[in-house]
C-alpha positions in Angstrom: -7.7 70.8 24.9 -9.9 70.6 21.8 -13.7 70.6 22.0 -15.9 69.3 19.3 -19.7 70.1 19.7 -22.6 68.1 18.3 -26.3 68.7 17.9 -28.2 66.2 20.0 -31.7 67.6 20.0 -33.2 64.2 19.1 -31.2 62.0 21.5 -33.2 59.5 23.6 -32.6 59.5 27.3 -34.1 56.1 27.7 -31.4 54.4 25.7 -28.7 56.0 27.9 -30.6 54.9 31.0 -30.9 51.3 29.7 -27.1 51.1 29.7 -26.4 53.2 32.8 -29.0 54.7 35.2 -28.2 58.1 36.7 -25.9 57.9 39.7 -24.1 54.9 38.4 -21.3 53.8 36.0 -20.8 51.0 33.6 -17.8 49.7 31.7 -18.6 48.3 28.3 -16.5 47.0 25.4 -15.8 49.4 22.5 -18.0 47.4 20.2 -21.0 48.0 22.4 -20.8 51.8 22.2 -22.2 52.1 18.7 -25.7 51.8 20.2 -25.2 55.1 22.0 -22.7 57.1 20.0 -23.4 56.3 16.3 -24.3 58.3 14.3 -23.2 61.1 16.6 -19.5 60.1 16.4 -18.1 58.4 13.4 -17.5 54.6 13.4 -13.9 55.4 12.3 -13.5 56.9 15.8 -15.6 54.6 17.9 -14.1 51.5 16.3 -10.8 52.5 17.9 -12.3 52.3 21.4 -11.1 49.2 23.3 -13.4 50.0 26.2 -15.8 52.7 27.4 -16.7 54.0 30.8 -20.3 55.3 30.9 -21.3 57.5 33.8 -24.6 59.3 34.6 -24.9 62.0 37.2 -28.2 63.7 38.2 -28.4 67.2 39.7 -30.9 68.6 42.2 -32.4 70.7 39.4 -33.3 67.8 37.2 -30.4 67.8 34.8 -28.7 64.5 34.1 -25.2 64.6 32.7 -23.8 61.6 30.8 -20.3 60.7 29.9 -19.1 58.0 27.5 -15.3 58.0 28.0 -13.7 55.9 25.2 -10.3 54.4 25.8 -8.2 54.0 22.6 -4.7 53.1 21.8 -2.7 56.0 20.3 -0.2 54.0 18.3 2.2 56.7 17.4 2.6 57.7 21.1 2.2 54.2 22.4 -0.2 55.5 25.0 -3.8 54.7 26.0 -5.9 57.8 25.7 -9.3 58.8 27.0 -11.8 60.6 24.7 -14.8 61.6 26.8 -18.1 62.5 25.1 -20.8 64.1 27.1 -24.3 65.4 26.9 -27.0 66.7 29.3 -30.7 65.9 29.6 -33.2 68.4 31.1 -36.0 66.1 32.0 -36.3 63.8 29.0 -35.1 66.5 26.5 -31.4 66.9 25.6 -29.8 70.3 26.2 -29.3 70.4 22.4 -25.5 70.3 22.6 -23.0 67.5 23.2 -19.2 67.7 23.5 -16.3 65.4 22.7 -13.0 66.4 24.4 -9.8 65.6 22.5 -6.3 66.1 23.9 -7.4 66.6 27.4 -4.9 67.7 30.0 -6.1 66.1 33.3 -3.8 63.6 35.1 -4.1 60.1 33.9 -5.8 61.0 30.6 -3.0 59.3 28.7 -1.2 56.4 30.3 1.6 54.2 29.0 0.5 50.7 28.0 1.1 48.2 30.8 4.0 45.8 30.5 3.1 42.9 28.1 0.3 44.9 26.5 1.3 44.4 22.9 2.3 40.7 23.5 -1.1 40.0 25.0 -3.0 41.9 22.4 -1.1 40.2 19.6 -1.7 36.7 21.1 -5.4 37.3 21.8 -6.4 39.7 19.1 -8.8 41.3 21.5 -8.0 44.7 22.9 -11.1 45.0 25.0 -10.1 42.2 27.5 -6.8 43.7 28.6 -7.3 45.4 32.0 -6.5 49.1 32.1 -5.5 50.9 35.3 -7.8 53.8 34.5 -10.9 51.6 34.5 -12.7 50.3 37.6 -12.2 46.7 38.6 -15.9 46.2 38.7 -17.9 46.5 35.5 -20.6 48.6 37.2 -21.4 50.4 40.4 -22.5 53.6 42.1 -20.9 56.7 40.7 -19.9 57.7 44.3 -17.8 54.5 44.3 -15.8 55.4 41.2 -12.5 56.3 42.7 -10.4 56.7 39.5 -9.3 60.3 39.4 -8.8 60.5 35.6 -12.4 59.3 35.0 -13.8 61.8 37.6 -11.7 64.6 36.1 -12.9 63.9 32.6 -16.5 63.9 33.8 -15.9 67.2 35.7 -14.5 68.8 32.5 -17.4 67.7 30.5 -20.0 69.0 33.0 -18.1 72.3 33.1 -18.3 72.7 29.3 -21.9 71.4 29.1 -23.2 73.8 31.9 -22.4 76.7 29.6 -24.8 75.2 27.1 -27.7 74.5 29.5 -27.8 77.9 31.1 -26.7 76.9 34.6 
């Protein structure tokens, strides 16, 4: 796995909560993620996201962890990859550090494109409408109801990395 760290000392918790309250998840199109992730991540990267799963998890000690897990097509490998980005808020203040995980190794992080993927993408021109098996069927819900292991594993990996930066 490769970890890229970012300074997020000026990040606004309210804009994350507007999209996804703590204890919940949301699936949004890749084009909607620029509101949260730019300028933290380059548009060259976020423009490749077909969809993004946002999840927020609060802890008993007041820390809220957020994940924005981008799904992008890796053309050379003909796979759909997850690229999770995470940060933590202590109250309304960020922990100061965020993390992007590249080349993760949890099960389901890269999946082959479903049968008919390229035909449908070519016909529609819209990558964001093709259903992916590693995304929930519902566009939003309680985090406890998110039963997709690859998404949960990505979130667990981010929290593990971020905990080292918030002193837990």
